[in-house]
C-alpha positions in Angstrom: 126.3 79.1 96.7 128.8 81.7 95.4 130.7 83.9 97.9 128.6 86.8 99.1 130.0 89.9 100.8 127.9 90.3 104.0 128.3 94.1 103.9 126.5 94.2 100.5 124.1 91.4 101.2 121.8 93.6 103.2 122.2 97.0 105.0 120.4 96.8 108.3 117.7 99.4 108.7 117.5 101.6 111.8 120.4 99.6 113.3 121.5 101.9 116.1 117.9 102.7 117.0 116.9 99.0 117.2 119.8 98.2 119.4 119.0 101.2 121.7 115.4 100.2 122.1 116.1 96.5 122.7 118.1 97.7 125.8 120.2 94.6 125.6 121.2 92.7 128.8 124.6 91.1 128.4 123.4 87.7 129.7 120.0 87.8 128.2 118.2 85.7 125.6 117.5 87.4 122.2 115.9 86.4 119.1 116.2 87.7 115.5 113.4 86.2 113.5 114.6 87.7 110.2 118.4 87.4 110.3 118.9 88.3 106.6 122.5 89.2 106.1 123.1 89.2 109.9 123.5 93.0 110.4 121.1 93.3 113.3 122.1 89.9 114.8 125.8 90.8 114.7 125.1 94.0 116.6 123.1 92.1 119.2 125.7 89.3 119.6 128.5 91.9 120.0 126.7 93.2 123.1 126.1 89.8 124.7 128.5 88.2 127.2 129.0 84.8 128.7 125.6 83.4 129.5 124.0 85.5 126.8 122.4 83.8 123.8 121.1 84.7 120.4 118.8 82.6 118.3 118.8 83.8 114.7 116.2 82.5 112.3 115.1 83.0 108.7 113.1 81.1 106.2 115.7 81.7 103.5 118.5 79.1 103.6 120.9 81.4 101.8 120.4 84.1 104.5 121.3 81.6 107.2 124.5 80.5 105.4 125.6 84.1 104.9 124.7 85.3 108.4 126.2 82.3 110.1 129.6 83.1 108.7 129.2 86.7 109.8 128.2 85.7 113.3 131.1 83.3 113.6 133.5 86.2 113.2 132.1 88.1 116.3 134.5 87.9 119.3 132.2 87.0 122.2 131.7 84.4 124.9 127.9 84.4 124.2 126.3 81.5 122.2 124.3 81.7 119.1 122.2 79.2 117.0 120.8 79.3 113.5 117.2 78.1 112.8 115.5 77.8 109.4 111.9 78.7 110.1 109.1 81.0 109.2 107.0 83.0 111.7 104.2 80.3 111.8 106.8 77.8 113.0 107.6 79.9 116.0 107.9 79.2 119.0 107.8 75.4 118.3 111.6 75.3 117.8 112.2 77.0 121.2 113.4 75.0 124.1 110.7 74.7 126.7 112.8 76.5 129.3 113.1 79.5 127.0 109.3 80.1 126.8 108.6 83.2 128.9 112.2 84.1 129.1 112.9 86.0 125.9 114.5 89.4 126.8 114.3 90.8 123.3 112.9 89.9 119.9 113.3 91.5 116.5 111.4 91.0 113.2 112.5 93.0 110.2 109.7 92.5 107.7 111.6 93.9 104.7 113.1 92.0 101.8 116.9 91.8 101.8 119.0 93.6 99.2 120.4 90.3 98.1 117.0 88.9 97.4 116.0 92.0 95.4 119.2 92.2 93.5 119.7 88.5 92.7 117.9 88.0 89.4 117.6 84.3 89.9 115.4 84.9 92.9 112.8 86.7 90.8 111.9 89.5 93.3 112.8 92.5 91.3 111.3 94.2 88.2 114.7 95.7 87.6 116.5 92.4 86.9 115.1 89.9 84.4 114.9 86.4 85.8 112.4 83.6 86.6 109.2 84.9 88.1 109.8 83.2 91.5 109.7 85.5 94.6 109.9 82.6 97.1 111.8 83.5 100.3 112.2 79.8 100.9 113.2 78.2 97.6 111.9 74.8 98.9 108.4 76.3 99.0 106.2 74.9 96.1 104.3 77.8 94.7 106.1 80.6 92.8 104.8 84.0 91.6 104.4 82.5 88.1 102.2 79.8 89.5 100.1 82.3 91.3 99.3 84.6 88.4 98.7 81.6 86.2 95.9 80.3 88.4 94.2 83.4 90.0 90.9 84.6 88.6 90.9 88.1 87.3 88.7 89.3 90.1 91.1 87.8 92.7 94.1 89.3 91.1 92.5 92.7 91.2 91.7 92.3 94.9 95.2 91.1 95.6 96.8 94.1 93.8 94.6 96.5 95.7 95.1 95.0 99.1 98.8 94.3 99.1 100.0 96.7 96.5 97.5 99.6 97.0 97.5 99.7 93.3 95.1 102.2 91.7 95.4 100.6 88.3 94.7 97.1 89.6 91.9 96.5 87.1 94.0 97.5 84.1 97.0 95.5 85.2 95.0 92.3 86.1 93.1 92.5 82.8 96.5 92.8 80.8 98.0 89.9 82.8 95.0 87.6 82.0 95.0 88.5 78.4 98.6 87.7 78.0 98.6 84.4 80.0 95.7 83.2 77.9 98.1 83.4 74.9 101.3 82.3 76.6 102.5 81.6 80.2 104.2 84.6 82.0 107.4 83.1 83.4 109.9 85.9 83.9 110.1 89.2 85.8 110.9 91.1 82.6 107.8 89.8 80.9 105.6 90.8 83.8 107.2 94.2 84.2 106.6 95.0 80.5 103.0 93.9 80.8 102.4 96.3 83.7 104.2 99.2 82.0 102.1 98.8 78.9 98.8 98.5 80.9 99.0 101.7 83.0 98.2 105.1 81.6 101.2 107.0 80.2 101.3 109.6 83.0 101.6 106.7 85.5 105.0 105.9 84.0 106.6 109.2 84.8 107.2 108.7 88.5 108.6 105.5 89.9 108.5 102.2 88.1 104.8 101.3 87.8 105.6 97.6 88.4 106.7 98.2 92.0 103.3 97.8 93.6 102.4 94.7 91.6 105.7 93.0 92.4 105.2 93.9 96.1 101.7 92.5 96.2 102.7 89.2 94.5 105.7 88.8 96.8 103.5 89.2 99.9 100.9 86.8 98.5 103.5 84.1 97.5 105.1 84.2 100.9 101.8 84.5 102.9 103.4 87.5 104.6 100.2 88.9 106.1 99.1 85.5 107.5 102.6 84.8 108.9 102.7 88.2 110.7 99.2 87.8 112.1 100.3 84.4 113.6 103.4 85.9 115.1 101.5 88.8 116.7 99.2 86.3 118.4 102.0 84.2 120.0 104.4 86.9 121.1 102.7 87.7 124.4 103.1 84.0 125.4 106.9 83.8 125.0 108.3 87.1 126.2 110.0 87.6 129.6 108.8 90.3 132.0 110.3 93.6 130.7 111.1 91.7 127.4 110.9 94.0 124.4 109.6 93.2 120.9 110.9 95.4 118.0 109.2 95.1 114.6 110.2 96.9 111.5 107.6 97.1 108.8 107.7 98.5 105.2 104.0 98.4 104.2 101.1 100.3 105.6 99.0 97.1 106.0 101.8 95.5 108.1 102.4 98.6 110.1 98.7 98.8 110.8 98.6 95.2 112.0 101.6 95.8 114.4 100.1 99.0 115.7 96.7 97.4 116.4 98.3 94.4 118.1 100.3 96.6 120.4 97.2 98.6 121.2 95.4 95.3 122.1 98.4 94.3 124.3 98.4 97.7 126.0 94.5 97.9 126.4 93.1 94.4 126.2 89.8 95.3 128.1 86.8 94.4 125.9 84.1 95.8 128.2 81.5 98.1 126.5 82.6 101.7 126.5 79.8 102.8 128.7 80.7 100.5 131.6 81.8 102.5 134.6 84.4 100.0 135.6 86.1 97.0 133.9 84.5 93.7 134.6 86.3 91.5 132.1 89.4 91.3 134.2 91.8 91.7 131.3 94.9 93.6 132.3 97.5 95.4 130.2 100.3 93.1 129.1 102.8 95.9 128.9 103.3 99.3 127.3 104.3 100.7 123.9 107.7 102.2 124.0 107.1 104.0 120.8 103.9 106.0 120.8 104.5 106.7 117.1 106.6 104.6 114.6 110.3 105.5 114.5 111.5 106.3 110.9 115.0 106.6 109.4 116.5 110.1 109.4 117.4 111.9 106.3 121.1 110.8 106.6 120.2 107.1 106.7 117.7 107.4 103.8 120.5 109.0 101.7 122.8 106.1 102.5 120.1 103.4 102.1 117.1 104.3 99.9 115.3 101.1 101.2 115.2 102.7 104.6 112.7 105.4 103.5 109.6 103.3 104.1 110.8 101.6 107.3 108.7 102.0 110.4 109.8 100.7 113.8 107.5 100.0 116.7 108.6 98.6 120.1 106.6 97.1 122.9 107.8 96.2 126.4 105.9 93.3 128.2 105.4 93.3 131.9 103.2 94.7 134.7 102.0 98.3 134.2 101.1 100.7 136.9 97.5 101.9 136.4 
């Protein structure tokens, strides 16, 4: 791997806000499940002291290499470990003694600047390269494989669900017509097909390929399924007063996080007309953020990818009722 500047690899979103909400204990156990370029992890590690530990994970091996070098430069007596894993492999790689003792956990669901800007990774419609989009290059299926096999109706559904694409029918139809003649193997080819498929007025705003590329990336990496799994297991691993911070960039993901936190806060499933609860399910904690926290104007000016970021934070533990 060629040398990568950590400072340009990825600009961490809502950095100060995340650190404030995690309320870091110097000797606590913290997990960053999406270490990326190491921005958030570095800030966490800098606040840990002897006895404190950071476990930094990512499914992308390049991210682990880059962030490991960055974390090694932090002057601290705390310990850190790197783990290559996706959400659905958590918490199998945790030590048994760590289950129920995690003081803070972060998941940043965005794509790193490096992944978007590296043409060979095939994430971006702005840089021509192989139509790949795999966060873990060892994964078998690429975006090119996906669009080669999906039925037109399934492709339409995918673009509508993950991309919220109003021209899903036109785009899917154009993709199928092209692939019937020749395989679509590069990001440039796909972007050109999308631009040609949508009405002329749809080309005047942002790039019309953005939503389709987003939808394909989410499908290739099974992002919705991975997040759903994570939200199911988090209550099992957090310490009392442990906090979970999740940054999402898509309305579907934010809705999943919001609904999960509502279930954790109000798990009672008794009928609404019952005068008292008989199911016995008690709140698992409380939402620290009643509404999603978003980047301020200054941060959005510095980092355009922060514009769609939404942070939600939940604290596990007994709640006075």
